[in-house]
C-alpha positions as semicolon CSV with decimal commas, in nm:
position;residue;x (nm);y (nm);z (nm)
1;M;12,211;8,723;11,985
2;Q;11,886;8,923;12,112
3;V;11,716;8,786;12,436
4;Y;11,319;8,794;12,452
5;K;11,183;8,773;12,824
6;F;10,789;8,719;12,834
7;G;10,636;8,689;13,173
8;G;10,327;8,514;13,296
9;A;10,041;8,796;13,168
10;S;10,183;8,772;12,848
11;V;10,134;8,370;12,818
12;K;9,833;8,367;13,064
13;D;9,575;8,193;12,825
14;A;9,573;8,014;12,450
15;Q;9,498;8,361;12,307
16;S;9,794;8,519;12,474
17;V;10,051;8,277;12,328
18;R;9,899;8,343;11,958
19;N;9,975;8,665;12,039
20;V;10,380;8,575;12,125
21;F;10,352;8,400;11,763
22;S;10,232;8,669;11,637
23;I;10,460;8,957;11,767
24;L;10,790;8,658;11,682
25;E;10,640;8,610;11,356
26;K;10,712;8,994;11,280
27;T;11,089;8,946;11,406
28;E;11,369;8,715;11,264
29;K;11,395;8,405;11,336
30;K;11,763;8,327;11,441
31;D;12,015;8,494;11,675
32;I;11,711;8,480;11,944
33;L;11,655;8,349;12,302
34;I;11,334;8,368;12,484
35;V;11,308;8,351;12,849
36;I;10,938;8,275;12,978
37;S;10,744;8,279;13,306
38;A;10,467;8,035;13,415
39;M;10,183;8,130;13,299
40;G;9,933;8,368;13,425
41;K;9,901;8,288;13,787
42;T;10,024;7,942;13,802
43;T;10,346;8,027;14,083
44;N;10,119;8,158;14,280
45;A;9,859;7,805;14,255
46;L;10,215;7,615;14,253
47;E;10,283;7,782;14,613
48;E;9,923;7,689;14,720
49;V;10,021;7,309;14,635
50;V;10,358;7,330;14,851
51;E;10,144;7,466;15,171
52;S;9,878;7,185;15,101
53;Y;10,198;6,968;15,141
54;F;10,324;7,134;15,435
55;K;9,983;7,128;15,648
56;D;9,787;6,808;15,511
57;K;10,029;6,583;15,244
58;N;9,707;6,422;15,088
59;S;9,564;6,737;14,985
60;S;9,767;6,876;14,760
61;E;9,665;6,653;14,497
62;Q;9,342;6,893;14,478
63;S;9,574;7,179;14,463
64;L;9,787;7,027;14,223
65;Q;9,487;6,904;13,988
66;K;9,368;7,292;13,907
67;V;9,702;7,357;13,799
68;K;9,694;7,087;13,588
69;D;9,351;7,169;13,477
70;F;9,403;7,491;13,337
71;H;9,735;7,406;13,132
72;Y;9,527;7,150;12,989
73;T;9,305;7,398;12,907
74;I;9,504;7,619;12,719
75;I;9,632;7,272;12,563
76;D;9,325;7,171;12,421
77;E;9,256;7,511;12,250
78;L;9,645;7,560;12,068
79;F;9,652;7,174;11,988
80;K;9,386;7,033;11,766
81;D;9,586;6,712;11,769
82;K;9,460;6,488;12,108
83;N;9,748;6,245;12,043
84;H;9,987;6,547;11,990
85;P;10,326;6,499;12,164
86;V;10,284;6,813;12,385
87;Y;10,014;6,596;12,589
88;W;10,280;6,332;12,736
89;K;10,534;6,617;12,792
90;I;10,314;6,766;13,025
91;D;10,188;6,464;13,170
92;G;10,532;6,370;13,210
93;L;10,580;6,678;13,371
94;F;10,303;6,632;13,627
95;G;10,408;6,282;13,675
96;E;10,724;6,440;13,835
97;I;10,573;6,699;14,074
98;T;10,312;6,416;14,200
99;S;10,652;6,187;14,226
100;F;10,846;6,384;14,406
101;I;10,572;6,476;14,681
102;D;10,505;6,137;14,692
103;R;10,937;6,045;14,786
104;N;11,041;6,357;14,970
105;K;11,175;6,337;15,303
106;S;11,284;6,678;15,335
107;P;11,087;6,861;15,616
108;Q;11,270;7,218;15,480
109;H;11,012;7,459;15,324
110;S;11,245;7,648;15,094
111;F;11,367;7,329;14,932
112;V;11,028;7,195;14,868
113;Y;10,900;7,514;14,719
114;D;11,178;7,540;14,448
115;Q;11,122;7,168;14,365
116;I;10,715;7,197;14,320
117;V;10,691;7,562;14,212
118;G;11,012;7,610;13,969
119;F;10,771;7,354;13,732
120;G;10,561;7,649;13,615
121;E;10,835;7,749;13,393
122;L;10,906;7,454;13,262
123;L;10,541;7,352;13,166
124;S;10,483;7,687;13,002
125;T;10,798;7,663;12,804
126;T;10,706;7,321;12,673
127;I;10,402;7,425;12,585
128;I;10,526;7,758;12,395
129;S;10,802;7,579;12,230
130;H;10,548;7,285;12,071
131;Y;10,317;7,567;11,961
132;L;10,514;7,764;11,774
133;N;10,721;7,520;11,628
134;D;10,361;7,380;11,486
135;K;10,322;7,726;11,341
136;G;10,663;7,719;11,179
137;I;10,885;7,865;11,386
138;R;11,147;7,673;11,440
139;N;11,288;7,667;11,799
140;I;11,525;7,453;12,057
141;W;11,368;7,372;12,401
142;L;11,643;7,412;12,661
143;D;11,554;7,316;13,033
144;G;11,785;7,612;13,189
145;R;11,843;7,424;13,514
146;N;12,112;7,252;13,302
147;L;12,228;7,573;13,225
148;V;12,178;7,815;13,478
149;R;12,426;7,721;13,812
150;T;12,375;7,864;14,165
151;N;12,445;7,790;14,512
152;S;12,201;7,596;14,755
153;N;12,046;7,908;14,877
154;Y;11,702;7,776;14,807
155;R;11,407;8,086;14,717
156;E;11,665;8,340;14,664
157;A;12,014;8,166;14,486
158;E;12,317;8,340;14,362
159;I;12,478;8,244;14,078
160;D;12,790;8,079;14,021
161;W;12,896;8,289;13,726
162;E;13,204;8,095;13,607
163;E;13,004;7,737;13,524
164;T;12,725;7,943;13,419
165;K;12,859;8,172;13,098
166;R;13,003;7,766;13,030
167;N;12,681;7,593;13,070
168;I;12,540;7,871;12,838
169;C;12,792;7,936;12,590
170;D;12,857;7,568;12,482
171;S;12,449;7,567;12,475
172;I;12,353;7,847;12,278
173;K;12,502;7,895;11,961
174;P;12,421;8,198;11,680
175;S;12,167;8,150;11,469
176;L;11,932;7,905;11,582
177;M;11,613;7,992;11,820
178;Y;11,631;7,910;12,180
179;I;11,339;7,891;12,414
180;T;11,414;7,837;12,823
181;Q;11,263;7,907;13,126
182;G;11,352;8,233;13,343
183;F;11,317;8,232;13,755
184;I;11,517;7,830;13,735
185;G;11,808;7,736;13,819
186;S;11,987;7,403;13,963
187;D;12,294;7,355;14,267
188;S;12,546;7,129;14,246
189;N;12,335;6,850;14,335
190;Y;12,130;6,885;14,045
191;F;11,818;7,004;14,274
192;T;11,618;7,273;14,126
193;T;11,651;7,616;14,272
194;T;11,473;7,979;14,220
195;L;11,586;8,339;14,184
196;G;11,388;8,511;14,387
197;R;11,015;8,578;14,289
198;E;10,969;8,775;13,991
199;G;11,338;8,621;13,884
200;S;11,262;8,598;13,555
201;D;11,406;8,914;13,475
202;Y;11,696;8,827;13,600
203;S;11,704;8,515;13,425
204;A;11,689;8,727;13,072
205;A;11,956;8,908;13,225
206;I;12,213;8,638;13,339
207;F;12,180;8,475;12,962
208;A;12,255;8,840;12,782
209;Y;12,527;8,877;13,017
210;C;12,678;8,544;12,900
211;L;12,638;8,535;12,572
212;Q;12,748;8,930;12,565
213;A;12,380;8,962;12,368
214;E;12,294;9,248;12,170
215;S;11,983;9,348;12,373
216;V;11,705;9,221;12,603
217;T;11,345;9,324;12,554
218;I;11,070;9,275;12,809
219;W;10,711;9,224;12,711
220;K;10,492;9,362;12,952
221;D;10,156;9,458;12,977
222;V;10,255;9,852;12,998
223;A;10,362;10,071;12,761
224;G;10,747;10,055;12,912
225;V;10,883;10,196;13,209
226;L;10,631;10,463;13,349
227;N;10,737;10,737;13,636
228;A;10,487;10,579;13,829
229;D;10,191;10,294;13,871
230;P;9,900;10,408;13,723
231;R;9,722;10,167;14,012
232;Y;9,835;10,429;14,271
233;F;9,932;10,770;14,076
234;K;9,672;10,949;13,829
235;Q;9,870;11,137;13,492
236;T;10,181;10,875;13,465
237;R;10,435;10,954;13,218
238;L;10,645;10,689;12,979
239;L;10,978;10,761;13,040
240;E;11,196;10,712;12,741
241;K;11,523;10,667;12,775
242;I;11,718;10,569;13,154
243;P;12,019;10,556;13,254
244;Y;12,149;10,246;13,417
245;Q;12,177;10,367;13,750
246;E;11,885;10,554;13,807
247;A;11,691;10,190;13,672
248;I;11,862;10,080;13,945
249;E;11,752;10,332;14,195
250;L;11,410;10,301;14,119
251;A;11,407;9,907;14,145
252;F;11,577;9,984;14,498
253;Y;11,307;10,154;14,608
254;G;11,032;9,941;14,472
255;A;10,947;10,021;14,131
256;S;10,744;9,702;13,989
257;V;10,831;9,710;13,625
258;I;11,228;9,567;13,626
259;H;11,327;9,323;13,878
260;P;11,622;9,449;14,086
261;K;11,882;9,207;13,999
262;T;11,818;9,246;13,674
263;L;11,999;9,552;13,587
264;Q;12,320;9,473;13,742
265;P;12,475;9,206;13,442
266;L;12,310;9,439;13,201
267;Q;12,512;9,752;13,278
268;K;12,839;9,538;13,299
269;M;12,819;9,459;12,950
270;E;12,674;9,751;12,845
271;I;12,370;9,595;12,725
272;P;12,046;9,765;12,664
273;L;11,740;9,689;12,835
274;N;11,368;9,759;12,640
275;V;11,073;9,760;12,802
276;R;10,766;9,705;12,543
277;S;10,394;9,627;12,526
278;F;10,337;9,296;12,434
279;L;9,971;9,464;12,410
280;N;10,048;9,716;12,145
281;P;10,404;9,557;12,038
282;E;10,480;9,851;11,797
283;A;10,537;10,110;12,036
284;K;10,874;10,173;12,088
285;G;10,876;10,140;12,457
286;S;11,170;10,220;12,713
287;S;11,541;10,203;12,699
288;V;11,758;10,145;12,963
289;C;12,086;10,200;12,852
290;K;12,432;10,429;12,879
291;I;12,293;10,742;12,911
292;N;12,401;11,001;13,137
293;E;12,055;11,171;13,206
294;L;11,676;11,044;13,282
295;T;11,446;11,131;12,965
296;P;11,191;11,306;12,990
297;K;11,347;11,438;13,338
298;I;11,036;11,432;13,553
299;A;10,984;11,313;13,921
300;C;10,900;10,947;13,985
301;Y;10,652;10,815;14,249
302;I;10,717;10,515;14,411
303;R;10,488;10,292;14,644
304;K;10,608;10,017;14,831
305;Q;10,385;9,818;15,060
306;N;10,398;9,508;15,302
307;Q;10,692;9,716;15,489
308;H;10,751;9,706;15,841
309;L;10,893;9,984;16,063
310;L;11,147;9,891;16,365
311;S;11,261;10,155;16,607
312;L;11,500;9,991;16,791
313;S;11,692;10,163;17,090
314;S;11,947;10,068;17,337
315;L;11,855;9,917;17,704
316;D;12,086;10,138;17,864
317;F;12,038;10,448;17,682
318;S;12,427;10,384;17,533
319;F;12,536;10,492;17,199
320;I;12,420;10,234;16,900
321;G;12,769;10,228;16,723
322;E;12,945;10,004;16,468
323;E;12,930;9,713;16,675
324;N;12,562;9,755;16,762
325;I;12,466;9,819;16,371
326;G;12,697;9,523;16,255
327;F;12,497;9,280;16,509
328;I;12,159;9,414;16,340
329;F;12,293;9,380;16,000
330;N;12,437;9,040;16,099
331;L;12,044;8,916;16,170
332;L;11,890;9,088;15,916
333;A;12,090;8,861;15,643
334;T;12,056;8,509;15,914
335;Y;11,653;8,584;15,848
336;Q;11,709;8,734;15,495
337;I;11,509;9,059;15,559
338;K;11,534;9,332;15,315
339;V;11,602;9,688;15,435
340;S;11,405;9,986;15,216
341;L;11,524;10,282;15,464
342;L;11,727;10,317;15,733
343;Q;11,768;10,645;16,002
344;N;11,974;10,662;16,295
345;S;12,074;10,870;16,590
346;A;12,308;10,870;16,860
347;I;12,081;10,603;17,037
348;S;11,822;10,501;16,797
349;F;11,851;10,311;16,512
350;N;11,499;10,276;16,245
351;I;11,483;10,057;15,963
352;C;11,212;9,974;15,684
353;I;11,244;9,624;15,598
354;E;11,034;9,407;15,369
355;D;10,990;9,024;15,518
356;K;10,947;8,781;15,231
357;F;11,020;8,470;15,412
358;K;10,781;8,537;15,722
359;N;11,062;8,613;15,950
360;L;11,004;8,884;16,092
361;H;10,894;8,740;16,467
362;F;11,230;8,551;16,488
363;L;11,402;8,827;16,396
364;L;11,203;9,035;16,663
365;E;11,292;8,783;16,934
366;K;11,633;8,770;16,901
367;L;11,657;9,168;16,856
368;R;11,494;9,195;17,201
369;E;11,731;9,016;17,373
370;K;11,991;9,365;17,302
371;F;11,751;9,657;17,209
372;K;11,429;9,797;17,296
373;V;11,217;9,702;17,024
374;E;10,861;9,876;16,860
375;C;10,752;9,748;16,559
376;I;10,469;9,841;16,311
377;E;10,369;9,605;16,076
378;N;10,246;9,672;15,732
379;V;10,311;10,028;15,664
380;I;10,360;10,197;15,304
381;L;10,695;10,366;15,197
382;Y;10,681;10,624;14,939
383;T;10,937;10,732;14,784
384;I;11,017;11,049;14,522
385;R;11,338;11,088;14,305
386;H;11,378;11,400;14,150
387;S;11,181;11,628;14,335
388;S;11,320;11,853;14,616
389;N;10,953;12,022;14,663
390;E;10,757;11,893;14,954
391;D;10,431;11,969;14,782
392;S;10,523;11,675;14,530
393;F;10,362;11,462;14,863
394;E;10,005;11,618;14,794
395;F;9,903;11,306;14,662
396;L;9,877;11,149;15,049
397;D;9,532;11,182;15,209
398;D;9,527;11,416;15,563
399;Q;9,367;11,096;15,718
400;K;9,730;10,909;15,680
401;E;9,949;10,859;15,956
402;I;10,350;10,989;15,835
403;L;10,589;10,763;16,087
404;L;10,910;10,908;15,958
405;E;11,042;11,145;15,690
406;Q;11,391;11,135;15,475
407;F;11,484;11,374;15,296
408;A;11,797;11,338;15,013
409;L;12,009;11,437;14,757
410;N;11,716;11,390;14,456
411;T;11,500;11,166;14,702
412;L;11,199;11,199;14,943
413;Q;11,086;10,913;15,185
414;K;10,793;10,884;15,371
415;I;10,662;10,598;15,608
416;V;10,274;10,588;15,619
417;R;10,035;10,395;15,796
418;E;9,700;10,359;15,652
């Protein structure tokens, strides 16, 4: 079994869906599982529906209408028969969203988020599955919520691997083509859960792990994994082969091409992860696999924005020992705040964090009960792998204020305020 994953950019409009068909047309039509994200910026648009719901429930229908218009425009272009079954299938999915908005009583933001935003993938896979079947590529549509079982940690759900593997292996048989959703699963009460933003790559890895797949191929709008983001760095180069451990390090430090959780299940089963361009499907792209050294072995540059730098010191100038550090990390876990970098001395503790769930205010409130706290918001963390030369940071403008530096084996980091 091979697993293909198509992200939102690869299915952003009708022409993109046709391009997916042309890629699949050149492959074997069996032993393939296709994982698909929401179309284009649908996740963002559904997030607006959620925000409208909490601000003014009546205005959520207006936000939802934009999502409807976007999808029906694509359907109208792909299907000439206005009585095609895809229309009533999509009508039904939008009806489920409206029904949830009307009857929901839960005030929990993360729960509501998952129940609404998770429909993006259900809409995209329904449209694409019907289109491919019409074009002669026979496939079976699967509801990923019936397969991927998780806990009830909405927006960042954790996998129940035993039940998930049983569900997937019972539902997916060799010699057929299947289409399912990335990003979503369900808890023990069958409420929709999501695996974290950009979690469709992780979904592909989950399916591959459970099926002991031959490989995973992620189709992107870039040539593969580059040694830097071309939006911020000049003269980028393609990384042809990447060891699992190196790819995990790059993902942790913020490389955006691969989701951080994706690589761990693949490494366990030694399943290669290929990153290829849907704009140039003939190109080889990059491969994350079981090798010892990066090819080519060059410096990798990572820019991670929307970070916050916290500097903590004890109120009585006593040491910050294990008990204090344990207290800090318990709070970080409670408020679902990710640590990007840490540095400590006897009486101070610096941490660079990412606040995905907007809990920074609550964290600071608790920390100030026990520490003197300074917080600099919206800083940028630059990381360079495989370069010990300080000149590697020459791309930084002299006007940028360097707040913290850290140099370790193979890794140089600077936190900057722009």
